[in-house]
C-alpha positions in Angstrom: -56.9 -21.9 74.0 -56.7 -25.7 74.3 -56.0 -27.5 71.1 -58.6 -30.1 70.0 -57.0 -33.1 68.4 -59.2 -34.4 65.7 -61.1 -31.2 65.1 -58.7 -28.3 64.3 -57.3 -26.2 61.6 -53.6 -25.4 61.4 -53.1 -22.2 59.5 -50.1 -20.9 57.6 -48.6 -24.4 57.1 -45.2 -24.6 55.5 -44.9 -24.6 51.7 -41.9 -25.1 49.4 -40.7 -22.2 47.4 -41.5 -21.7 43.7 -37.8 -22.5 43.0 -38.1 -25.8 44.8 -41.2 -26.8 42.9 -39.9 -25.7 39.4 -37.5 -28.7 38.8 -40.5 -31.1 39.0 -42.4 -29.3 36.3 -43.3 -31.8 33.5 -41.5 -34.7 35.1 -43.4 -38.0 35.0 -44.5 -39.4 38.3 -42.4 -42.5 37.5 -39.2 -40.5 37.2 -39.9 -38.8 40.5 -40.4 -42.2 42.2 -37.1 -43.4 40.6 -35.3 -40.4 42.0 -36.6 -41.5 45.4 -35.1 -45.0 45.0 -38.4 -46.3 43.6 -40.3 -45.2 46.7 -43.0 -42.6 47.3 -45.9 -43.9 45.2 -49.4 -43.9 46.6 -51.6 -47.0 46.3 -52.3 -48.0 42.7 -56.0 -47.4 43.2 -55.6 -43.7 43.3 -55.9 -42.5 39.7 -57.0 -39.4 37.8 -60.6 -39.0 36.8 -59.2 -37.6 33.6 -56.4 -39.8 32.4 -54.7 -36.8 30.7 -54.4 -35.0 34.0 -51.0 -34.0 35.4 -50.6 -32.7 38.9 -47.9 -30.7 40.7 -48.0 -28.6 43.9 -47.5 -28.5 47.6 -49.9 -30.5 49.8 -52.5 -29.0 52.0 -53.5 -31.9 54.1 -57.1 -32.7 55.2 -58.3 -35.5 57.4 -62.0 -36.2 57.4 -64.4 -38.5 59.2 -65.4 -41.2 56.7 -68.5 -40.1 54.8 -68.1 -36.4 55.7 -66.6 -33.4 53.9 -67.1 -30.4 56.2 -63.4 -29.9 56.5 -62.9 -30.3 52.8 -65.1 -27.2 52.3 -63.1 -25.3 55.0 -59.8 -26.4 53.4 -61.0 -24.7 50.2 -61.2 -21.5 52.2 -57.8 -22.0 53.8 -56.0 -23.1 50.7 -53.7 -20.9 48.7 -53.4 -20.8 44.9 -51.2 -23.7 43.6 -52.0 -25.9 46.6 -53.0 -29.6 46.2 -55.6 -30.7 48.7 -54.7 -34.2 49.9 -57.7 -35.7 51.6 -57.5 -38.7 53.9 -60.7 -40.6 54.5 -59.4 -43.9 55.8 -60.1 -45.3 52.4 -63.8 -44.8 52.7 -65.6 -45.6 49.4 -69.3 -46.0 50.4 -70.1 -42.3 49.8 -68.2 -39.7 47.8 -65.8 -37.3 49.5 -66.3 -34.5 46.9 -68.0 -33.8 43.7 -68.3 -31.1 41.0 -69.1 -28.2 43.3 -66.1 -28.7 45.4 -63.9 -28.9 42.3 -65.5 -25.8 40.8 -64.5 -23.9 44.0 -61.0 -25.4 43.8 -60.8 -24.0 40.2 -62.0 -20.6 41.3 -59.4 -20.6 44.1 -56.6 -21.5 41.7 -55.7 -24.8 43.3 -53.4 -27.2 41.4 -55.5 -30.2 42.2 -57.1 -32.7 44.6 -56.0 -36.1 45.8 -58.1 -38.4 48.0 -58.0 -42.0 49.1 -61.8 -41.8 49.1 -64.4 -41.7 46.3 -65.7 -38.9 44.1 -68.9 -38.3 42.1 -69.9 -36.1 39.2 -67.0 -37.3 37.0 -68.2 -35.5 33.9 -68.5 -32.2 35.7 -65.2 -32.6 37.4 -63.4 -33.3 34.1 -65.1 -30.1 32.6 -63.4 -28.0 35.3 -59.9 -28.9 34.1 -58.8 -29.4 37.7 -56.7 -32.6 38.2 -58.6 -34.8 40.6 -57.2 -38.1 41.7 -59.3 -40.6 43.7 -59.8 -44.2 44.6 -63.1 -44.6 42.9 -66.4 -43.1 41.8 -69.8 -43.5 43.6 -73.0 -41.5 43.2 -73.8 -41.0 46.9 -72.9 -37.7 48.7 -71.2 -37.1 52.0 -72.6 -35.4 55.2 -71.2 -32.2 56.5 -70.8 -32.5 60.3 -67.1 -33.0 61.0 -64.9 -33.6 62.8 -61.6 -33.5 60.9 -58.3 -31.7 60.6 -56.6 -29.3 58.2 -52.8 -29.0 58.0 -51.9 -32.0 60.1 -50.1 -35.2 59.4 -52.2 -37.8 57.5 -51.9 -41.1 55.8 -53.2 -41.2 52.2 -52.8 -44.1 49.8 -50.5 -45.9 52.2 -48.1 -43.0 52.6 -47.5 -40.4 55.3 -48.2 -36.9 53.9 -47.5 -33.6 55.6 -48.4 -30.1 54.6 -45.8 -28.8 52.2 -44.8 -32.1 50.7 -44.6 -32.0 46.9 -47.3 -33.9 45.1 -46.7 -35.2 41.6 -49.4 -37.0 39.6 -50.2 -38.3 36.2 -51.9 -41.3 34.6 -49.6 -43.7 36.4 -50.7 -42.4 39.8 -49.4 -40.1 42.6 -46.0 -39.7 44.2 -45.3 -37.8 47.4 -41.9 -36.0 47.9 -41.4 -35.3 51.6 -40.7 -31.7 52.4 -37.3 -32.5 53.9 -36.3 -34.4 50.7 -37.4 -32.0 48.1 -33.9 -30.5 47.3 -32.2 -33.9 47.3 -34.8 -35.5 45.0 -34.8 -32.6 42.6 -31.1 -32.9 42.1 -31.5 -36.5 41.0 -34.2 -35.8 38.4 -31.8 -35.0 35.6 -29.9 -38.2 36.1 -33.1 -40.3 36.0 -34.2 -38.5 32.8 -30.9 -39.1 31.2 -31.0 -42.8 32.0 -34.5 -43.1 30.5 -33.4 -41.3 27.4 -30.4 -43.6 27.0 -32.6 -46.7 27.4 -35.0 -45.4 24.7 -32.2 -44.5 22.3 -30.7 -48.0 22.8 -34.0 -49.7 22.0 -34.5 -47.5 18.9 -31.0 -48.3 17.7 -31.9 -52.0 17.7 -30.2 -53.1 21.0 -33.3 -54.5 22.6 -31.8 -56.2 25.6 -29.5 -54.1 27.8 -26.0 -55.5 28.6 -26.7 -55.3 32.3 -29.3 -58.1 32.1 -26.8 -60.9 31.5 -24.2 -59.2 33.8 -26.6 -59.1 36.7 -27.8 -62.7 36.1 -24.1 -63.9 36.1 -23.4 -61.9 39.3 -26.4 -63.5 41.0 -25.3 -67.0 40.0 -28.2 -67.7 37.6 -27.8 -71.1 35.9 -28.6 -71.3 32.2 -29.6 -74.8 31.0 -30.1 -75.6 27.3 -32.7 -78.1 26.5 -31.7 -81.3 24.6 -32.2 -81.1 20.9 -33.1 -83.8 18.4 -34.8 -86.1 20.9 -37.2 -88.7 19.6 
């Protein structure tokens, strides 16, 4: 059978193991980004509908035609418990990509959450489901259901490439994508990042408000310090 680029469903896409996902549990999105040398964050516009939401799970990617969510509905059928639907709409915000009904099905399927660079509607109903939903905005209008689109392929969402099986981490700050090939390397760096943050907080609480490294780096970079004249008329 001939493959149809732009209108196809890739089944049984790769997923990280439970052991690979576990180290990211409860880790702030900012720490995960720091463990990736400050990379991996989606565009700032993609935020949770419920600010208290936290998100963790492997991506199941969806690419839709702007203003259409046929493949979003099929992705709900294909998805496995714990998956995060990551829906690329080319940043389309004129109509919603999903609403309360889609999220209720996601809850029934045991999905970990949904991320889209498009818009959502039914914010109150979505919050009531308890499913973490991250989007670029809210709009009342609804999408059509005609296709085409793809499930399981490579997409770009929030300015980042996303592939099925990448780990998605989200909280009030936004969304971070950990590429599948980097999962183990990033997870090994999380403890060091957490320890560094804890040390900074302890230092501030102890009364040392400015770290020693600030003046050291300024000196290394050749920053000139000029004192203003005092006592001038």
